C-alpha positions in Angstrom: 85.0 104.4 92.8 87.1 103.2 89.9 89.0 105.6 87.7 90.6 105.4 84.3 94.4 105.0 84.4 95.8 107.5 81.9 99.6 107.2 82.6 102.0 104.7 84.0 102.3 106.9 87.1 98.6 106.2 87.8 99.3 102.4 87.6 102.5 102.8 89.7 100.5 104.5 92.5 98.0 101.6 92.5 100.9 99.1 92.8 102.4 101.1 95.7 99.0 101.1 97.5 98.7 97.3 97.0 102.3 96.8 98.3 101.6 98.9 101.4 98.3 97.1 102.2 99.9 93.7 101.7 102.8 94.6 104.0 100.3 95.1 106.8 97.5 92.6 105.9 97.4 89.1 104.3 94.7 90.2 101.8 93.5 93.2 99.8 90.3 94.8 101.0 87.2 94.5 98.8 87.0 98.2 98.2 90.6 98.2 96.7 89.9 95.1 94.6 86.7 96.6 93.2 88.4 99.9 92.5 91.3 98.3 90.6 89.1 95.9 88.7 87.1 99.0 87.6 90.2 100.7 86.5 91.2 97.6 84.6 87.9 97.6 82.8 87.9 101.3 82.0 91.5 101.9 81.0 93.4 101.6 77.8 94.6 98.1 76.9 98.3 99.2 76.9 98.1 100.7 80.4 96.3 97.5 81.6 99.1 95.4 80.2 101.6 97.6 82.0 99.6 97.1 85.2 99.7 93.3 85.0 103.5 93.4 84.2 104.1 95.5 87.3 101.9 93.3 89.5 103.9 90.3 88.3 107.2 92.0 89.2 106.3 93.7 92.5 103.2 92.0 94.0 102.7 88.7 92.3 100.6 87.4 95.2 98.0 90.0 94.2 97.4 88.5 90.8 94.7 86.2 92.2 92.5 89.2 92.8 92.4 90.4 89.2 91.1 88.9 86.0 93.9 89.2 83.4 92.8 91.3 80.4 96.2 91.5 78.8 
């Protein structure tokens, strides 16, 4: 179930989850992709921009899973 990111900490937590998953698996699971895409759709544009910036810095291989809405 997606949730709205309200702070950068919410985004940071999602980034850490993705990093941990990709450390153990070659791909993100569908449930995580759907949850994050829901968060992207429901969250403030500034927070979403922060999300994409952090993905590019820390887990650029995950960009392919998400439609950029920067």
